[in-house]
Structures are given as structure tokens and as C-alpha cells.
N, C-alpha and C positions, 0 to 999 in steps of 0.2 A: 663603529656601528656598521652592521652588515648592509651592503648596497641593496637597495630595493630595485628589483627588476621591473621594467615597465611592461606594458601589455604586449608590445611587439616582440620583446625578448622572450616573454613567457610563451608566446605562440611559436616562436622559433625553437625553443628548448623542448617543447612537447613533454614536459615532465608528468608522468603518470597519466598520459592521454591514452584513450582507447584508440583503436584503428579508425573508427568513425570520427573521433575528435581530431586525430592527426590529419585526416583528409580535409576536415572542415578548416583547420588551422591553415593548411596550405592554400586553400581557396581564398580565405580572408586575406592572407599576406599578399596574394597576387591581385587582389581586387579591393584594396582598402577604400579607395574613393567611391567605388560602387556600393560597397557594403554600408557606408554611411547613409546612403539614400534608401536602403532596403529595410523592410520590416523584418521581424523575427521569422515570420512565415516565408517571406520572400527569400531570405538567406538560406533557410532550410531546403526550400525547393531548388534554388540555384545550385547548391552544393551537394544535392542528393543525399541529405541526411534528415533525420527526424527532428521535430521541434524540441523534444527532450534533450537531444544531443547538443543543440545550440545552447540550451539553458545550462546544461552541465558544464559546457566549455566556458561560458562567461563567468560562471561561479568559481571554476577552478583557477581562473586568472585574477580573481579578487573583486569582481564587480557584483553589485547587488541586483542590477536589472539590465535588460538589454539596451535601454537608452544610454545608461552610463557607459556601457561597453562600447557602443557604436560611436558616441561622441568622444570618448577617451581615445579611441583609435585614430579619429580624425585629428585630434589635437596633437597626438604623437607624430602623425604624418606631417603636419604643418611644421612642428619643431624640427624634424629631421630634414625637411626641405629647405627652409630658409632661416631658421633660428628665431622666428618671431611668431606671435599669435595675433596680437591686435592689428597688425598690418596685413593680415592674410585675407584675401578675397574669399577663400573657402570658409574661413571662420565667420566672416561678415555676411556672406550671401546665404541667408537662411530663408525658410518659407515665410516666417513672420517674426515680429518683435519678440513674442513670447518664447519662441524656440531659441532665439539669440540669447535671451536672458537665462534660459535653462542652461545653455552652454557656459555662460559666464559663472552661473551658480556652481556648476560642477567643477569648473576650473578653480574657483575660490575655495571650495571644499577640499580639493586636493592640496591646495597651498596650505590651508590650516592644518590638515593632517600631517603634511611634511614638516611644517614648522614645529609642531608639538613633538614629533619624533626626533627632531634635531636638538632639543634642549637637554643640556646636562644639568641634572637636578642639583648636584653639589655646587656647580658654578652659579646657578640661579639663586641658591640660598645665600651664598657669599655676597652676591651683588645686591640682593634685597636687604641684607643686614647692613651693608655699607651705605646704601641710600637712606635707610631708616635712621641710622646713627649720625648722618652728616648734618652739620650745622646749616650749610647751604648746598644746594645742588645747582651746578651750572650745566647748561645744555648747549652743545655745539654741533650743528649739522654740517657734515663734511661735504655735502652736495647741495647746499643752499635750499633745503626743504623746510626752513623755519616757518614759512607760511602754512605748512601742513601740520604743524605741531601745536596749534592753538588748542585743539581738543585735549591734548595730553596735559597742557598747563592747567586747564580747567579741572580735569579729573584729579590731578595731583593735589588740588586744594582739599579734596576729601580726606587726604592723609596728612594734612598740615604741612605740605611741602609746596613751594612755589618756585620751580626751576627758573633760573635766570638765563635768558637767551643772550649769549655773548655777542652775536652779530648785531643785536638791537641796541647795544650800548653806544653812547656817543664816542667813547674811547675804549674800544675792545682790549687793547693792549694793557691799559691801565687797570681795567677790570680783572684781566687774567692775572696780573702781577699782585693783585690783592688777595688771591686765593691762598689758603693755608692748609695744613695737614688735617684739619677737622672738616674740611669741605670735601665734595666729590664732584667729579665732572663726568657727564654722560655724553659720549660721542656717538652720533648716529650716522649711518651711511647705507645707501642702497646701491652703491657702486664702489669701485676701488678708490682709495684716497688720492688726493692731489698732492704729489710729492713736493710741490713748490709752495704749499700753503704756509705762509709766514706765521699766521696766528697759531697754527697747529704746533709749530716749533716752540712758540712761547708756552703753550699748554704743557708740553712735555717737560718743561723745565720746572714746573710747579711741584710742590711736595704732596699734593692731594691725590687720593686714589683716582685712577682713570679707568672708566668702564666703556667698553666698546659694544654697541648694539649694531650689528651689521647683517646685511643679506649677502654681502660679498665676501669672497675668500681672499682677504688681504693679509698676507703673511707679514708685511712690514708693520702694519698697524697692530696686528696681533702680538708681535714681539715687544712693542713699545707701550702696551697698556697692561694694567694690573689684572683686569678681568675681561674676558671676551664672551659675548653672548651671541653665538651664531644662530640667527633666527631662521635659517633655511639650510637644509642639508647640503653638504659639499657634494660635488659631482656634476654630472652633465645630463640630467634627466630631461624629459621632453618639454618641460615648462621652465627650466632653470633660468634661461636668459631673457625672459619676457619682462618688460617694464612693469606691467600690471602685477606680476608676481612679486617683484621687488617691493613695490609700494604697499601691496596688501600685507606682505609678511613683515615689513618694517612697522606699519601701523599696528599690526597684531602684537608684535613684540613689545611696543610701548604700552599697549593695553594689558599685557600679561604682567609687566613690571608693576604697573599701578595696582592691579588686582592683587598681586602677591603682597605688596606693601599693606594694602587694606586688610588682608587676612592676618598678616603678622601682627599688626597693631590691634586687631580684634582679639587675638589670642593673648596678647600681653595684658589687655584690660581684664580678660576673664580670669587671669591668675590671681 
């Protein structure tokens, strides 16, 4: 998949920019923190370009409006400075609660768009077929997020599946050893795997298909599972390492799997 350039990279590259747009790009790159606090009119005045030039520039770099452009720039600056978003004072110190929520909304929209772009359709179809045909589905969270998966268990009832949470069992090892080739196990992770996880080693010894839904790029787990569903693009873009991004994309991935199962079952009934 082609790497998606972020806003700052696009401003630096100046691809197909006019001379006015190139001058504006230079001003923005040198004054990102100030630009965030400027209106479109303020930016045009400060950089000695026209308002239409500002509009053409933010559209050329892929933004629908000026607010998305200015907030997106600030998020990238935060990512480049300290690798986090939710802990940044710049992100939290906004004029009011509504402005803060707008920022979070734009962030989540970017996460959803990136997640969808990262999905391999063939892999998704194989995973959905495996889950649909499984006698039992076992669910194992590699980072202890079982308490956040209740919604997924409830939604799976709509497709006649009730995943079994391995960690909730009185004897997880005994439960794992009861799995057979007609079952399937869904491993979820928002971070790299714990290489010392004894239960994980037990899981890898079972004959059932193993499906990995992860927001992390974990080569070790990828190698040891039958199907991998990377629900976030590989790479180092400006929101890649934020905890809120990992959580949003993981929950989105679970919703996508359930929705895909619902669609497949609907199509089977219609035949």
C-alpha cells in the first residue's frame, strides 16, 4: 500500500503548488503553533496571500475545510514533538469544551479512514468465513482488555455466535486444551504481544484456526497466526502511537468483523 503523506510532508513537498501557495506553505511550516490560532482571514493577511490561495492550498493537501486543516496541522505537530496526543497541553488547552470535542471528532475520523484503508479484502473474507463456520469462537485479549469487549459479545449474539472469553474461565488452560479444529480463536491486541504469555503458548499448540486482530505491527504474532487483520496502517504517521487511536481502531475492527458476519449470513439466507 502506498504511504499516505501527512499534511506537513505535503506542505514541504509543494507538489503542483503555485508561487503564492509555496510562499504560504513556507509561512505555515515556520508558524504552525500560531496558524492554529488564526482564522482563514488572519492567515491570508499574515502571509500576504489572498483568501482563495489559502482555500486552494488546504484543498490541495486533502482537507475539506480550514478548521480540519488547522487542527490537523496541530495534531501533527504534537505527534512530532512528543509522540502523544491525549497528554498534550496544546491538545487539551482549547477555548471551550465544544472545540475540544471537535478536535477529538476529527482525530477519530482520521482513525476510521486510516483503518478502512488498511484492510485487505481477501484477508477479511477469509476471516469472516472462518468465524462463520466455526463451532465455537474463543476470544483472547493479549493486553487484558476483556472488560472493553462486552459490547462485542452482545453484538455477536445477532449472528448466533457467543465468543468465549478465555481469561474469564476458572481454568483457562483446561478450556484452551478443549479446542479442536472446528473452533476458531480470535486474538486481539492494541500493543505488541507479551512474549512471556504462557496461555498464548498453549493457544498456539491447538489445531484450530488462529485469527489476529491487532493495531500493532507484531511480526512474531503475525508469523504464528493463520490470519492477520491489521486494523491500522503500518508506518509512523502523526497519530500512530496514540493510545486513543489504538483503542478506537481496535473497537472499530471488532465492529467491522461483526457487521461482515451479519452481511454474510443475510446473503446466505437470501439464496
